[in-house]
matplotlib code that plots the C-alpha trace (Angstrom):
import matplotlib.pyplot as plt

x = [-65.2, -66.7, -70.1, -73.0, -73.9, -77.5, -79.2, -81.1, -83.0, -81.8, -84.6, -84.2, -86.9, -86.9, -87.6, -90.4, -93.9, -95.8, -97.4, -97.0, -96.0, -92.8, -94.7, -97.3, -94.5, -92.4, -92.9, -91.5, -93.5, -90.5, -91.4, -94.0, -95.0, -93.7, -95.8, -93.7, -93.5, -90.6, -89.9, -92.3, -95.2, -95.4, -95.3, -92.1, -91.4, -89.1, -87.4, -88.1, -84.4, -84.3, -85.8, -84.9, -84.1, -82.7, -85.3, -85.5, -89.3, -89.5, -86.9, -88.6, -92.1, -91.0, -92.0, -89.6, -86.0, -83.3, -85.7, -84.6, -81.4, -80.9, -77.6, -76.5, -73.4, -70.7, -69.9, -66.5, -65.5, -63.6, -66.6, -68.8, -66.2, -66.0, -69.8, -69.8]
y = [-235.6, -233.7, -232.1, -234.2, -233.0, -233.6, -233.5, -230.4, -229.0, -225.8, -223.9, -221.2, -218.7, -217.0, -220.2, -221.5, -221.2, -222.1, -225.3, -226.9, -230.3, -230.4, -229.5, -232.3, -234.8, -234.3, -237.2, -235.2, -232.0, -229.7, -227.7, -224.9, -222.1, -218.8, -215.8, -213.5, -213.3, -213.9, -211.3, -213.1, -212.8, -216.3, -217.7, -219.7, -222.9, -222.7, -225.2, -225.1, -225.6, -229.2, -232.6, -233.3, -237.0, -236.5, -238.7, -236.4, -236.6, -232.8, -232.7, -235.4, -233.9, -230.3, -229.5, -226.5, -227.3, -225.6, -224.9, -227.6, -229.3, -231.8, -231.7, -235.1, -235.0, -237.6, -240.1, -241.7, -245.0, -243.4, -241.5, -244.6, -246.6, -243.9, -244.0, -247.8]
z = [-44.0, -47.0, -47.0, -48.4, -51.9, -53.0, -56.4, -57.4, -60.4, -62.1, -63.7, -66.4, -65.4, -68.8, -70.7, -68.4, -69.8, -66.5, -67.9, -64.5, -65.8, -63.8, -60.6, -61.2, -62.1, -59.0, -56.6, -53.7, -54.3, -54.2, -57.2, -57.4, -59.7, -58.4, -57.3, -59.4, -63.2, -65.6, -68.3, -70.7, -68.2, -66.9, -63.3, -63.7, -61.8, -58.8, -56.5, -52.8, -51.9, -50.5, -51.0, -54.7, -55.2, -58.7, -60.4, -63.5, -63.9, -64.1, -66.8, -68.9, -68.7, -69.5, -73.1, -73.3, -74.2, -72.1, -69.2, -66.7, -65.8, -63.0, -61.1, -59.9, -57.8, -58.7, -56.1, -56.2, -54.8, -51.9, -50.7, -50.9, -48.9, -46.2, -45.8, -45.3]

ax = plt.figure().add_subplot(projection="3d")
ax.plot(x, y, z, "-o")
ax.set_aspect("equal")
plt.show()
């Protein structure tokens, strides 16, 4: 049996401008602004490590291109059949 793979956001710390839109948009509250600063002097967004449902709201509300990507694991038919 393979390990369960879950969706997660990937955030480019350098590109984040700390507007907080992704944090506000997340329905699960798994994003937050960091205590540290990025090289441009902003508190960048960071992921808490679990709880992402892959809805993409953070991605669609972010005004900065190349800041956020959502990783959605592919599920093949065999994996779905094994879970049933």
